[in-house]
C-alpha positions in Angstrom: -82.6 -65.9 21.4 -80.6 -64.8 18.3 -77.8 -62.5 18.8 -78.3 -58.8 18.4 -77.3 -57.2 15.2 -74.7 -54.4 15.8 -75.2 -51.5 13.4 -72.2 -50.4 11.5 -70.3 -47.4 12.9 -71.1 -44.0 11.5 -68.7 -42.7 8.8 -67.8 -39.8 11.2 -66.8 -42.2 14.0 -64.5 -44.0 11.5 -62.9 -40.7 10.6 -62.5 -39.7 14.2 -60.6 -43.1 14.8 -58.4 -42.5 11.8 -57.6 -39.0 12.9 -56.9 -40.2 16.4 -54.4 -42.7 15.0 -52.7 -39.9 13.1 -52.3 -38.0 16.3 -51.3 -40.9 18.5 -48.6 -42.1 15.9 -47.2 -38.5 15.7 -48.1 -38.1 12.0 -50.0 -35.1 13.3 -47.5 -33.8 15.9 -48.5 -32.0 19.2 -48.5 -28.3 18.4 -48.8 -28.7 14.7 -51.6 -27.5 12.5 -53.7 -30.2 10.9 -54.5 -30.0 7.1 -57.2 -27.6 6.1 -60.7 -28.8 5.7 -60.5 -29.2 1.7 -57.3 -31.3 2.2 -59.1 -33.5 4.8 -62.1 -34.0 2.5 -59.8 -35.1 -0.2 -57.5 -37.3 2.2 -60.5 -39.2 3.7 -62.9 -39.2 0.8 -65.9 -38.0 2.8 -68.1 -34.8 2.9 -67.3 -31.5 4.6 -70.0 -32.1 7.2 -68.3 -35.5 8.2 -64.9 -33.9 8.5 -66.5 -31.0 10.7 -68.3 -33.4 12.8 -65.0 -35.5 13.4 -62.9 -32.5 14.1 -65.5 -31.2 16.7 -65.5 -34.5 18.4 -61.8 -34.4 18.8 -62.0 -30.7 19.9 -64.4 -31.8 22.7 -62.1 -34.7 23.8 -59.2 -32.2 24.0 -57.0 -33.6 21.2 -57.4 -30.7 18.9 -57.8 -27.0 19.6 -59.2 -24.4 17.1 -57.4 -21.1 16.7 -59.8 -18.4 15.2 -58.6 -17.4 11.8 -55.5 -19.7 11.9 -56.9 -23.4 11.6 -56.9 -26.3 14.0 -54.0 -27.5 16.0 -53.0 -30.8 17.9 -53.3 -30.1 21.6 -52.4 -33.5 22.9 -51.8 -37.1 21.8 -53.5 -38.7 24.7 -57.2 -38.2 25.8 -56.2 -38.7 29.5 -53.5 -36.0 29.1 -56.1 -33.7 27.7 -58.4 -34.5 30.5 -55.6 -33.9 33.1 -54.9 -30.5 31.5 -58.5 -29.6 31.9 -58.9 -30.9 35.5 -55.4 -29.9 36.8 -54.0 -27.4 34.3 -51.0 -26.5 36.6 -50.4 -29.5 39.1 -48.0 -29.2 41.9 -44.7 -30.8 41.0 -44.8 -32.8 44.2 -48.3 -34.3 43.2 -46.7 -35.1 39.8 -43.8 -36.9 41.4 -46.0 -38.7 43.8 -48.2 -40.0 40.9 -45.1 -41.1 39.0 -43.9 -42.9 42.1 -47.1 -45.0 42.2 -47.1 -45.8 38.4 -43.4 -46.3 37.9 -43.0 -48.5 41.1 -45.6 -51.0 39.8 -44.4 -50.8 36.3 -40.7 -51.6 37.4 -42.0 -54.5 39.4 -43.8 -55.9 36.4 -41.1 -55.2 34.0 -38.7 -57.2 36.3 -41.0 -60.2 36.0 -41.8 -59.8 32.3 -38.9 -58.5 30.5 -37.2 -60.4 27.7 -33.6 -60.1 26.9 -34.4 -57.9 24.0 -36.4 -55.6 26.3 -33.4 -55.2 28.7 -31.2 -54.5 25.7 -33.7 -51.8 24.6 -33.9 -50.3 28.0 -30.1 -50.2 28.3 -29.7 -48.5 24.9 -32.2 -45.9 26.0 -30.2 -45.2 29.2 -26.9 -45.2 27.2 -28.3 -42.5 25.0 -29.5 -40.4 27.8 -26.0 -40.6 29.4 -24.3 -39.7 26.2 -26.4 -36.5 26.1 -25.2 -35.6 29.5 -21.7 -36.2 28.4 -22.2 -33.9 25.5 -23.8 -31.2 27.8 -27.1 -31.4 26.0 -29.5 -31.3 28.9 -32.5 -30.7 26.7 -31.9 -33.9 24.9 -31.1 -35.7 28.0 -34.5 -34.7 29.5 -36.4 -36.0 26.4 -34.4 -39.2 26.4 -34.9 -39.7 30.1 -38.7 -39.6 29.6 -38.4 -42.1 27.0 -36.3 -44.3 29.3 -39.1 -44.2 31.9 -41.8 -44.8 29.4 -40.0 -47.8 28.1 -40.0 -49.3 31.6 -43.8 -48.8 31.7 -44.2 -50.2 28.3 -42.2 -53.4 29.2 -44.6 -53.9 32.2 -47.1 -55.0 29.5 -50.0 -53.6 31.5 -52.0 -51.7 28.8 -54.0 -49.5 31.1 -50.7 -48.6 33.1 -49.1 -47.6 29.8 -52.1 -45.5 28.8 -52.3 -43.8 32.2 -48.5 -43.1 32.2 -48.6 -41.7 28.6 -51.1 -39.1 29.9 -48.9 -38.2 32.9 -45.9 -38.1 30.5 -47.2 -35.1 28.7 -47.6 -33.3 31.9 -44.0 -34.4 32.9 -42.5 -32.6 29.8 -43.4 -29.2 31.2 -41.0 -29.5 34.1 -38.7 -32.5 33.5 -35.8 -30.7 32.0 -35.3 -28.5 35.0 -35.6 -31.5 37.5 -33.3 -33.6 35.2 -30.7 -31.0 35.0 -30.6 -30.5 38.7 -30.4 -34.2 39.3 -27.3 -34.3 37.0 -25.7 -31.6 38.9 -26.5 -33.0 42.3 -24.1 -35.9 42.0 -26.1 -38.4 44.1 -26.7 -42.0 42.8 -29.7 -41.8 40.6 -31.1 -45.3 40.5 -31.3 -45.4 36.7 -28.6 -48.0 36.2 -29.8 -49.9 39.2 -33.4 -50.2 37.8 -31.9 -51.6 34.6 -29.9 -54.1 36.5 -32.8 -55.2 38.7 -35.1 -55.7 35.6 -32.2 -57.7 33.9 -32.0 -59.8 37.1 -35.8 -60.4 37.4 -35.7 -58.9 40.8 -39.0 -56.9 41.4 -38.1 -55.7 44.9 -34.8 -54.2 43.8 -36.6 -52.6 40.8 -39.0 -51.0 43.0 -36.2 -49.8 45.3 -34.4 -48.3 42.5 -37.4 -46.3 41.3 -37.7 -44.9 44.9 -34.1 -43.8 44.7 -34.4 -41.5 41.7 -37.8 -40.2 42.5 -36.8 -39.5 46.2 -33.9 -37.4 44.7 -36.4 -35.5 42.5 -38.5 -34.9 45.6 -35.4 -33.4 47.4 -34.6 -31.2 44.4 -38.1 -29.8 44.3 -38.1 -29.1 48.1 
């Protein structure tokens, strides 16, 4: 039996894919207004109806949000994060921390098995930058860099589905992370961050998992 012929994708689907790339890569940043319809027509070289169809598709997926009389804005970079915002718009912080524990523990385990020397250097640089922000008293910057540090561990795991899941959870994390990170810094307990880097560098999955538990147990204590 001859193979089935796959029809070419619709033009609107190609535009959706390209717009999604612009959002995912940060060219269209979260919270920013996307170009007006005439600009999009010119940019993509397609008709108005195609642009409208693509924008509606991204609105339905939760990545874009229309504001009457003010244009269309980027709501989220990640389809999963958008779904989480719809299903659990205001999750309990303890639920979020438990979810992080599940994802980051597995990610640290895999990272310890798969990290290259360059990966370890990159992770250490992320941690050094975060600690420098603490030293400078810039807790807002520290919180942002700390999220990048944890996301880097997940990235090093090499598990594409885990990375996608964590990116979705990461957008939810940003709502509360600065307060938790600031309290952790003030608390003075060992936080597990240096330990997780050392464990990944030593290719020790058990130690990496234990280090994740240290800093997330501390976060649970702060919340309680």
